[in-house]
N, C-alpha and C positions, 0 to 999 in steps of 0.2 A: 630742383622744382617747388618745395612744398610755399616759398614766397609767392610767386608767378602765380600758381595754381592756385590758391588761400586769397591773391588778393581775386582774381577774375570768376572766382566764388560765389566772393561774397556781392557782387555785383551781381551776378545772375540771380538771385538768393534776393534782391533787391527788388527787381525787377519780376520775377515770381510774385513775390506777395503786393508789389505794386501790382499785377495782370490781374489777380484776383482781385484787388478793391474794385476794380473796375466794371466788373458785370456781377461778383456774387450779392455784395449786400445790396444792391437794385434790386434782384428778382427778389432776394429773403423778402421786403420790404414791401414789393409789391404780393405776393405770399401771402404777409402777414397779415396789409392793407383792404387785401383782395381788389384788386388794380392793377390793371395792367399797362402803364398811362409813363407815359416820360416827355421831360418837354425839351421846344428844339433845340434849345441851348447844353438841356442834356445829351440831347442826342448825339451835337457836335462832339464832347464832350468826352461822351464815351467810347467814339468813333476814332478820333484823333489818338486817346489814349491805349485805347486796346491796342489798335493801330503801330505806336512807336514802342512798346512796350513788348509786341510780341514782335518786330521784327528788330529790334536791342539783343532780344534775349537768343533770336536767330546769328546774328553776326558773335556773339558772343559767345555762342557753342562753336563758331565756324573759329575766331578765334584762337580758343583750347585746343582746338584740334593742332593747329600752327604748333602750341608749348607742347603736345603730346608731341608734337615732331620734331621738335628739333629737342627733348628731353632724351632719346631713342634713339633719332638715328645722327643727332649732332650734342654730343656729353658733355664731352670738351670744352663745347661754346656754349655753351647754354647759359651760364653765367652772364656771358658777353652780350650773350644776343638779346636773350630776354632779360636785361637790368631792369631797376623802378623805371629808372626816363621813356626805353621804350614799353612798357607795358602803359608807366599815365597816359602816354601818348594815340595807342590802338582805344583807350580806355575811354579816351576824349573824344576822339574819331570817329566811335564804335555811337554812343550819344548822339554828337549832331548831326553822320548820318540818319540816324534814327528817327531824328526830330526833324528832320530836314525831308524824309522819303513822307511821313507821317503826313506835315503840313502840307506837303503838294496831292497827297488822297486826297483827307480831307476836304480840303478847299476846290480841287474838283467834286467833288461829288457835292458840296452843297453851295455851290457858283449857279447847278444847276436848278430849272423851277418844279418842285410838285404839286400836284393837280389830282396825281390820284389819291388810293387808299389810303390813308395814312395807315394802312396795319402794316407788319411785317415778318415775315416767319422762322422769325428768332427771337429769344429769350433777350437779346440782347440786339443794338443798331449796329449792324455790319454796313458794307461798301452794294456789297454783292445786291441786295436786298433793298436799300436803301434808289438804286439806280430803279431799278424794276416801280417803282415808281413816279419816276420822272418822266414828267409830256412833252422835254426837251432829245435833242439829240443821243436820248443815253448808251447808243451801243458805241461808238465813236469815244466817246469817257470810258465805258469798259472793254471796251479795246485798249486804249493806252495804257491804263489798271494792267490789264492780264498782261499785255507785253511788256511793262515796264518791271513789273513781280516778278516777272520770270526771267527774265532772262536776272536780276542780282538774287531772285532764289538757287538759281540754273550755275551761275556765276562760283556763288560760295558753298552749293552742295558738291561741285568738279571738285574744287578746292576741296572739302572733307577726303573724300575717293582717293584722292592722290594724295594726301597727306595719307590715308592709313594703307592706301598700298604699298607705300615707300615704308611704313609704319610694320606690317605684317612680310616684309622681305628682307626687315635686317631683325624682327624679331623670330626667327626661323631660323636663321642663320646663327646664334646662339645658341652656343654649344650646351651652353648648363641649365639642368631646369627648375634650378630657381632662379638664374637670372630672365631665362623667359614668364616664367610664371610673375615674379616683379614688373614686366615688361605689361602683362597683362590685368592686373592690377591696375596699373595707373590708367589704363587708356579704356578699358569697359567697361568702367561707372558712363565715362563720354559719351565713348559709339553706344550705349547703351540710350543715354538721356538725346541724342539728335536723331536715334531711329524714332523716338518715340515722337518727337516733335515736329517729324518728318508724316510719318506715317498717323497722326492727329488730323495732322494740317489736309492730307491727303483727300483723308474719311471726308471732311469733315468742306474742304472748297469744291472737289473734282470729281469728287461723287455726284449725281446729277437730284435734287431732290423729288420726293417726292408729294401728286398733286389728287388730293388735298395733300396737307402737313399731316406728318403719323407721329408716330411716339420716337421708335428709333431712329428719325428725323433729331429731332428735340434730345436724344440721348445721346447724339453724338455731335451737337455744336456745345454741350455743357463737356463733356468728355474734351475736345478740343479746348477748350479753353479753360478745366480748370484740370484732368490728369495731368498735366507735363509741369503745373509748377506743384504743383502737388508731389510730385515721384520722385520730383529730381535731386534734393534731398532725402528724399528717401535714399534715393540711387545709390548717390555718395558716401551715407552714410555706415549704408552696408559691406561696402567694402575699405573705407578708409579705416586704418585701426586711432587717428590723432582721436575725429569728430568720434567713436565709440568711446575710446578714452575718457572725453572730458564729458559726453554722456554717463559716463558713470561717475564720476562725481557730480555730476548734479543731480543724479540718483542716490 
């Protein structure tokens, strides 16, 4: 279990660090310089990178659900199914799919002409807010984005749900208390991470934004873009003996 799990965790850590780097430094710089502006090219880059890292993050969380499923439901075949070649292929596919998905949405958004106000109701450039500034058929583009995003995330979410139904079905049949505890220790950190990611995303994008923009709306945006990347390493460190041992050595 350790080699694939830490291989995916390494990628997830890179994505978490990169995701924060897209929005937080610019926001801090604007606060220090007492400005709220961003260049057009900077906005394009921010939209692409934020979408890329967020999508990739969710794909890896989905892959890790499959890793947990194989480890608990098919332990005898684990090394055969989750070998290094398979892990490398899934990782490459995740990065490529996230790149193409982000490029499609970014290109579709900035292809539209903008003739309205250049003020967005977020502390970083985000597609739904940019579509509101378009003077073209933004509704069609928004519908395309909504449908494609909903399909992708629903399929991944359904895959995670089915995986955990099978996992808990097997865990409940384990006779020993130690065996059940070991299985829970393997899966609960991941389940917590993906629940945090989905819940903050729903709050940020599904719940309507108030007009005029409230402080609560800004807090929600900050939590969605910052909280999951910050909490992910903490969640896994708390339940993982190897990581805690490594931290103790460093201290």
